[in-house]
Each structure stands twice: as structure tokens, then as C-alpha cells.
C-alpha positions as CSV (number, residue, x, y, z in Angstrom):
1,M,244.8,89.6,147.0
2,K,247.0,89.8,143.9
3,T,245.4,88.9,140.6
4,P,247.1,85.8,139.1
5,L,248.8,86.0,135.8
6,Y,248.8,83.1,133.3
7,I,250.9,82.3,130.3
8,R,250.1,80.1,127.3
9,F,252.3,79.0,124.5
10,D,250.2,78.1,121.4
11,T,250.8,77.5,117.8
12,E,248.9,78.0,114.6
13,L,248.5,74.3,114.2
14,K,244.9,73.1,114.4
15,F,243.3,69.9,115.9
16,N,241.8,67.9,113.0
17,D,239.1,69.9,111.3
18,S,238.6,72.3,114.2
19,S,239.5,75.9,114.6
20,C,241.2,75.1,118.0
21,T,244.9,75.7,118.1
22,K,247.5,73.3,119.5
23,G,249.7,74.2,122.4
24,I,253.4,73.4,122.4
25,F,253.0,69.9,123.8
26,A,250.6,68.8,121.1
27,A,252.8,70.6,118.6
28,M,255.9,68.6,119.7
29,G,254.5,65.6,117.9
30,E,254.2,67.6,114.7
31,A,257.8,68.6,114.9
32,K,258.9,65.0,115.4
33,R,256.7,63.8,112.4
34,K,258.3,66.5,110.1
35,G,261.5,64.5,110.3
36,S,263.7,67.6,110.1
37,M,265.5,67.3,113.5
38,N,269.1,66.3,113.6
39,L,270.2,63.5,115.9
40,A,271.1,65.8,118.8
41,E,267.7,67.6,118.5
42,H,265.9,64.2,118.4
43,I,267.7,63.0,121.6
44,W,266.9,66.4,123.3
45,Y,263.3,66.0,122.2
46,I,263.0,62.6,123.7
47,N,264.6,63.7,126.9
48,I,262.4,66.9,127.3
49,A,259.2,65.0,126.4
50,S,260.1,62.4,129.0
51,W,260.9,65.1,131.6
52,F,257.5,66.7,131.1
53,N,255.7,63.3,131.2
54,R,257.4,62.5,134.5
55,N,257.1,65.9,136.2
56,L,254.0,67.7,134.9
57,L,250.6,66.4,135.9
58,N,248.4,65.4,133.0
59,P,245.1,67.3,133.8
60,S,242.4,64.9,134.7
61,C,240.0,66.8,132.4
62,F,242.1,65.4,129.5
63,T,242.2,61.8,130.8
64,E,238.5,61.5,131.7
65,P,235.9,60.9,129.0
66,I,234.7,64.3,127.8
67,C,233.0,65.4,124.7
68,D,235.2,66.5,121.8
69,S,233.6,70.0,121.8
70,V,235.1,70.5,125.3
71,K,238.3,68.5,124.8
72,F,239.5,70.4,121.7
73,R,238.4,73.8,123.1
74,A,240.1,73.4,126.5
75,Q,243.4,75.2,126.8
76,S,246.2,74.7,129.3
77,W,247.9,77.7,130.8
78,F,250.9,77.9,133.2
79,K,250.6,80.0,136.3
80,C,253.1,82.7,135.5
81,Y,255.9,82.6,137.9
82,Y,259.5,81.4,137.4
83,S,259.7,77.7,137.4
84,E,261.7,74.9,135.7
85,Y,258.6,74.1,133.8
86,L,258.5,77.6,132.2
87,E,262.2,77.5,131.5
88,K,261.9,74.1,129.7
89,S,258.8,75.3,127.8
90,V,260.8,78.2,126.4
91,S,263.4,75.7,125.1
92,V,260.5,73.7,123.5
93,V,259.3,77.0,121.8
94,Q,262.8,77.6,120.4
95,L,262.9,74.1,118.9
96,L,259.5,74.4,117.4
97,R,260.3,77.7,115.8
98,K,263.6,76.4,114.5
99,H,261.5,73.7,112.6
100,G,259.0,76.1,111.2
101,I,256.2,75.9,113.8
102,N,255.2,79.4,114.8
103,V,254.5,79.8,118.5
104,N,252.6,82.7,120.1
105,V,253.0,83.7,123.8
106,T,250.0,85.1,125.5
107,L,249.8,86.6,129.0
108,T,246.5,87.2,130.7
109,T,244.7,87.5,134.0
110,T,241.5,86.1,132.5
111,P,242.2,83.0,130.5
112,G,238.6,81.6,130.7
113,T,236.5,79.4,132.8
114,I,238.7,77.1,134.9
115,I,237.8,73.4,134.6
116,Y,241.0,72.1,136.2
117,E,243.7,73.6,138.4
118,D,246.9,72.4,140.1
119,E,249.8,74.2,141.6
120,L,251.4,74.9,138.2
121,Q,248.7,75.1,135.6
122,V,245.0,75.6,134.8
123,V,242.9,74.3,132.1
124,V,240.1,76.6,130.9
125,L,237.3,76.9,128.4
126,P,238.3,80.2,126.8
127,N,236.2,83.2,126.9
128,D,235.1,84.6,123.5
129,Q,237.5,87.4,124.0
130,F,240.2,88.1,126.5
131,I,240.3,91.1,128.7
132,D,243.7,92.4,129.9
133,T,245.5,90.2,127.4
134,I,248.9,90.9,126.1
135,S,250.3,88.8,123.2
136,R,253.9,89.1,122.3
137,E,256.7,87.2,120.5
138,L,259.1,85.4,122.8
139,D,262.7,86.3,122.0
């Protein structure tokens, strides 16, 4: 059986007073609050956020009551195969970078302990260190 590959887009932005970094969906709100988007970008932002809200399941582990130590440590990873979700995520990355939010792209076979899974994504509690992890900048 082939080992699955996962991809995460995360930023250097932190949740409140924690050391946990925000992924691109949490960072989209930061880009909006900056107020630096032009009208076309703002309209695109609204459309892409609506598309993800309609089409990507919100993991139940984020909607159920859980303690903050889990909620802010948990990370979402896409299953790494071509999909419209990944294509649209790359567009989000480009917008975030254009507005000064650095985005890292990480590929791994071992993202952590899975606490949620659906056909497109997993949510994990990360291991202290990744094995077989490759981080790179997205062009």
C-alpha cells in the first residue's frame, strides 16, 4: 500500500498568545483586516472564501467543544493529490503573499496523530518533529 502524502500551507501568524501558527484559511481574515486589497481582490476574496465554505467540509473536531490546548494545536492538512481544492489554495497563497503574509508549504507522510479525516483532508495533533518532511517555497 502506498504511503499517503499530505500538504499544509501555514503562515507565521500566531493564534492569540500561543506559539501555534495559522493556516491559510485563518490567515485570510488577517489579510482582509489589513485593508490593503483593491476592489477586484476583495471581490475575489469574498468569492473564494464562499467557495471553500460551500465545498470543503468544516472538520467536526473544530465545531465540537474541545479544549483550547487541542483546538489551537490541531493542524489541517490536505491529502496531496491534484484537486480543485489545492488549485484554489495556491491562489489563496499568492494573495496572502502579495499582502505581506508569508506562507510556508510543507509536504510530509507523517503529519501527526490524526483526530479527523475525510476524503480531502486530515486534522492532526502534530508530532514534536516530522520525519520525512520536506518544506519548500511555493512558486
